[in-house]
N, C-alpha and C positions, 0 to 999 in steps of 0.2 A: 588778169585774174588774181584775186587776193590769195595770200598764202593760206588762209584758213580754208578757202574753197578748194585749193589744190590738195591740201591734206585730207579733206573730206572725200574727195574723189578717189584718191589713192586708197583710203581705208575701205571704201565701197568695193573697189576692184579686188582688193585682197580678200575681202569676205566672200565675194562671189566666186572667186577662183578656189578658195579653200573648200567652199561647199561642194563645188563640182568635183574637186579632187577627192573629198570624203565620199561622195556618192560613187566615184569610180572604185574606191577601195572596198566598198560594201560588197560582199560576195553574194552573187545572185543564186537563189535556190535552184537546185538541180531538179529536172522533171522527174516525177515519181512514176516508175514503171508499174503498171497494173499486173497482178499475178494472172497467169494464163488460166482460162476457165475450161475445165474438163467438159468434153462433149457428152459424157455419160457412158459411151460405148467402151467395151473392153473385150479383149481376147484372153483365153486362158488355156494352159496346157498342164497336165498332171501325170505323175507316175505314182504307183501305189503298190501295196502288198495286201492281197486278199487271203485271209486266214482260212484254214481247212474248215469245211462245214459238214457236219454229220446230219444227214437228212434221213428220210424214210422213203421206202418204195415198195411196190408190190408187183407181182407177175402172175399171169394166168397159165395154168397147166392145161395143155391141149391134148385130149385123148385121141390117139391116132388109130385106135382099134376099129376095124371096119364095122360099120353099123352103129358105132357109138362116138363118131367124131364130134368133137366140140369141147368147150371149156368145162372141165370137171371141177376145178377148184381154183381159188385165188390165194396165193401165198405171199407172206410179207418177208421182206429182206431182213436178215439179222443185222446187216451193216450196209449202208448206202451213203457214200460220201464223195464230196468233191475235194481234191487236194488243194494245198495252198499254191498260189501263183502270183506273178507280177501283173499289174494292170496298167493300162495306158488310156489317157483321156484327153479330150479337147472340147472347147466350147466358145460361145460368144454370149456376151451379157450386156446389161444396161444398168447403170446406177441412177436412181431417181433423186436421192439426197444422201446425206451423211450416214443414214441408218438403213435405208432400204435399197436392195438391188435384186435383180433377177438374171438368170442365165439359162441357156439350153446347152446340154452337154451330151456327148457320146463317149462311152467307155467300153473297153474290151479286155477280157482276160481268157486264158486258155488252160484250165485245170485238167487234171487227170481224174477219171471216175474209177472208183473201186467199190465192188459190191460182193457180198457173200450171203448165201442162203442154203437152207437144208434141202436135200432131195425129197420129193414126195414119197410117201411110204410105198406106193406102187413101184416106183423106180428102184428104191432101196431094196425091196424084197425080190423083185424079178431079176435085177441085174447084179446085186451084190449079196443077196441072202441076208439082209439086215432087217430087223423088225424093231418097232418102238418098244421100250425107250432107248434102245441101243443103236440108233441110226447115226452113223458118222459120215455117210455119203453127203456131199454138198457140191455147190457150184461156186467157182471163184471167177468173178467177172471183172474185165478191164476194158477201158476205152478212154478216149480223150474227148473233151467238150470245148466248143467255142461259145462264149457268152458275150453278147453285146447288149448294152443298155442305152436307151435314148430317153433322157429325162428333162422335164421343165422344173426349174428350181427357184425358190425364193429364199432370201437371206435377210436377217436383221443383224446389222453391225452394232456393236456396243462399245463406243469410244470412251470407256471409263478410265483408260490409262493414257489418254491423249491420242494424237493422230499417228504416232509411230507404230504402236502395237495395239491392234484392235481385235478383240475377241468377236466371234459371231456364232449364231445358230441358224439352222436352215432346214428346209424340208423340200422334197421333190416327188413328182408323180410322173409316170411314163410307162414304158414297155421294155421288156427284155426279149431278145431273140436267142433261144437256146438251141444249139445245133450239136447233137451227139454224133460222134464218129462211129465206125463199125466196132462192135463189141465182140471180144473173144471170151467165151464162157467155157472154163475148164471144169469138166465133171470129175470130181475127186472121189473115188470109191472109198479110199481109206486116208490117203495123204495127198494134199495138193503139191504140185511140182513133180510128181512121179512121171517119168517119160512115157509110161504106158497109159496114162490118162487120156481120155478123148476130149477134144475141144470142138465147140460149135461157134459159128459166126452169126451175129445178129445185125442186121442193117440198122444204123442209127437214124433216128427221126429228128425233125426240127419243128419248132413252132414259136409263135409270138405269145407272150404272156404279160399279165399286168405286173408292174413293179412300183414300189414306193420306197423312199429313202428319208433318213434323218441325218443331219450333219452338225458337227461342232468343231470349232478350230479357232485359229487366230491368223490375222493378216499383219505382216511386217512391211512397213514402207521402206523401200530400198532407195528409190530415186524420185519419188513423187508420181511418175507415170508407171514405174515398175514396182510390183509388190510380190512378196513371197507369201504363199498360202500353205499352211500346214494344218492338217486336221484329221478327223475320224469320220467315217461314213458307214452307216448301217443301211442295208438294202434287203427288202423282202421280195422274193420272186415267187409267184404262185406256181402250183404243180402243173404237170402236163405229161405228154407222151415222151418216152425215152427210146425204146428199141422195138423193132418188129420181131416176128417169129423167125426161127432159123429155117433153112430151105427144106428140111425134112418135114417140119410141121406145115409149111406152105403147100407141099405136095399132097399132104393129107387134108387140105382144105382150109387151113388157118389163114387169116388175113388181119390186117390192121395192127394195132399196137399190142404187144404182149407185156411189155414192161413200162411202168409209169413211175414218176417220182412225185413226192408230196410237196415239192417246192424247196426253196433254199433261203437261209438267213445268212447273208454275207456281211462280214465285218472287215472293213478296209481302213488301213492307215495310208495317208497319201500326202505328197508335197508337190507344189506346183508354182507356176508364175502367172501373174495377171498383168497385162499391159493395158493401161487406160489411155485412150486417145484424147488429145487436146485440140 
């Protein structure tokens, strides 16, 4: 073999080996991991604070005089309110896209009921010798209330600040279960709290009512799957029966509801967590 052919062969071998070595030195691209896709389903849990609500109420005066038994008149409460209370809620929901989601929730709170009203003129005159306009006789009513709401809600998320903090607005429709406990009604001749005052007990009533809500707040992304939800909720609950007649009136023939409320406008601030499944 000639010297020139040997040199050509060596050169070819060197070029081939260098190309293979260079190919080995080129870093191979790493496989790209696809981001997990959310299933859309989520669970939520909330705690909140329901502010005091000053509502309205009315009650029927049952005439117990023999031969005249029946409702003589209907009187309005001077004060009819639910006290402030903590609330607790849970629910399950589904996200359709970045802007629309829905959920079903159940919430509970246990406020105190307080009411006050003036004695009818007949009671003020016959029992305390008082006449209009100088009637100071009144009733001081107290009870506790259990309130449950079951709502179907829809929300519009507004990702105007990016995916980390997302404001939202929402609305809901459903039902409220209002369960009044036994009411103690103190008859105050001159001053409430006097140990000589007489008290009556009225059985609490319960019923289901229509309820509707409006919501606004913001969601903060904590870990992707876990989100913090803080917001405000307004709920209107329609009126219904509250308390039955006392035993004395029942013995005189009274039945059904004596006291009714005009419904409630509930204002709640709340904070909770949402966990989205992947």
